[in-house]
C-alpha positions as CSV (number, residue, x, y, z in Angstrom):
1,X,0.1,-10.3,-16.3
2,X,-2.1,-10.8,-13.3
3,X,-2.5,-8.6,-10.3
4,X,-0.1,-10.5,-8.1
5,X,2.4,-11.0,-10.8
6,X,2.4,-7.2,-11.4
7,X,2.8,-6.4,-7.8
8,X,5.6,-8.9,-7.2
9,X,7.4,-7.9,-10.4
10,X,7.2,-4.2,-9.3
11,X,8.6,-5.1,-6.0
12,X,11.6,-6.9,-7.5
13,X,11.2,-10.2,-5.5
14,X,12.9,-11.2,-2.2
15,X,12.6,-8.4,0.3
16,X,10.2,-6.7,-2.0
17,X,7.8,-9.6,-1.6
18,X,7.9,-9.1,2.2
19,X,7.3,-5.4,1.8
20,X,4.3,-6.1,-0.5
21,X,3.0,-8.5,2.1
22,X,3.4,-5.9,4.8
23,X,1.6,-3.3,2.7
24,X,-1.2,-5.9,2.3
25,X,-1.3,-6.3,6.1
26,X,-1.3,-2.5,6.5
27,X,-4.3,-2.3,4.3
28,X,-6.1,-5.2,5.9
29,X,-5.5,-3.9,9.4
30,X,-6.4,-0.3,8.7
31,X,-9.8,0.7,9.8
32,X,-11.9,0.9,6.7
33,X,-9.3,-1.0,4.6
34,X,-8.1,0.6,1.4
35,X,-10.9,3.2,1.5
36,X,-10.0,4.2,5.0
37,X,-6.4,4.5,4.2
38,X,-7.1,6.7,1.2
39,X,-9.5,8.8,3.4
40,X,-6.7,9.2,5.9
41,X,-4.3,10.4,3.2
42,X,-7.0,12.8,2.0
43,X,-7.5,14.2,5.5
44,X,-3.8,14.9,5.6
45,X,-4.0,17.0,2.5
46,X,-2.7,14.3,0.2
47,X,-6.0,13.5,-1.5
48,X,-4.9,14.5,-5.0
49,X,-1.9,12.2,-4.7
50,X,-4.0,9.3,-3.4
51,X,-6.6,9.9,-6.1
52,X,-4.0,9.6,-8.8
53,X,-3.2,6.1,-7.6
54,X,-6.8,5.1,-7.9
55,X,-7.4,6.8,-11.2
56,X,-6.4,5.5,-14.5
57,X,-3.7,8.2,-15.2
58,X,-0.2,8.7,-14.0
59,X,0.5,8.0,-10.3
60,X,1.8,11.0,-8.4
61,X,4.7,10.2,-6.1
62,X,4.6,10.5,-2.3
63,X,7.6,11.0,0.0
64,X,8.6,9.2,3.1
65,X,8.0,12.4,5.0
66,X,4.5,12.7,3.7
67,X,3.8,9.1,4.7
68,X,5.1,9.8,8.2
69,X,2.9,12.8,8.5
70,X,-0.2,11.1,7.1
71,X,0.0,7.7,8.8
72,X,0.2,7.0,12.5
73,X,3.5,6.3,14.1
74,X,2.3,2.9,15.5
75,X,1.2,1.9,11.9
76,X,4.6,2.7,10.5
77,X,6.4,1.1,13.5
78,X,4.4,-2.1,12.9
79,X,5.3,-2.1,9.2
80,X,9.0,-1.5,10.2
81,X,8.9,-4.3,12.7
82,X,7.6,-6.8,10.1
83,X,10.4,-5.9,7.8
84,X,13.2,-5.5,10.4
85,X,13.9,-1.9,9.4
86,X,13.8,1.5,11.2
87,X,10.6,3.6,10.8
88,X,12.2,6.1,8.4
89,X,13.2,3.2,6.1
90,X,9.7,1.8,6.5
91,X,8.1,5.1,5.5
92,X,10.3,5.1,2.4
93,X,9.3,1.6,1.4
94,X,5.6,2.5,2.0
95,X,6.1,5.6,-0.2
96,X,7.6,3.5,-2.9
97,X,5.2,0.6,-2.9
98,X,1.8,2.0,-1.8
99,X,1.1,3.9,-5.1
100,X,1.8,0.7,-7.1
101,X,-0.3,-1.5,-4.8
102,X,-3.3,0.9,-4.8
103,X,-3.0,1.3,-8.6
104,X,-3.1,-2.5,-9.0
105,X,-6.0,-2.9,-6.5
106,X,-8.0,-0.3,-8.4
107,X,-7.6,-1.3,-12.1
108,X,-10.9,0.3,-13.1
109,X,-10.3,3.5,-11.3
110,X,-12.5,2.6,-8.4
111,X,-11.9,1.4,-4.9
112,X,-13.4,-2.2,-4.7
113,X,-16.2,-2.7,-2.2
114,X,-16.2,-5.9,-0.2
115,X,-13.8,-7.7,-2.5
116,X,-10.6,-6.2,-1.0
117,X,-10.3,-8.8,1.7
118,X,-10.3,-11.5,-0.9
119,X,-7.8,-9.8,-3.1
120,X,-5.4,-9.1,-0.2
121,X,-5.9,-12.6,1.2
122,X,-4.8,-14.0,-2.2
123,X,-1.9,-11.7,-2.2
124,X,-0.8,-12.7,1.3
125,X,-1.3,-16.4,0.4
126,X,1.0,-16.1,-2.6
127,X,3.6,-14.2,-0.7
128,X,3.7,-16.5,2.3
129,X,2.9,-19.8,0.6
């Protein structure tokens, strides 16, 4: 099963595909990309949770409240607008999908350097094409 197949399967199709696409957009638009987002989570005291998604072991869960605390309100609002949901629902979807997306983007337990744009571009292409 490929990277995209795994992500799409985890999302359950339909609206899940839109949410995965919005997560991809969130990562692409975040200053510093995936590494920047993980750094932001670490600065918010959630480094152990974010590290578990990158590592090869079990992914620790994150709550919608933790997402709302760690990420900026405009970032969550933009995600919510893309999906047509309120920010609380958006935070819940981010909390559900972000660990899976990060886990799939870091199969070797390391954040990719330079290649993330291409990975996300392919993800976005498959979801929107």
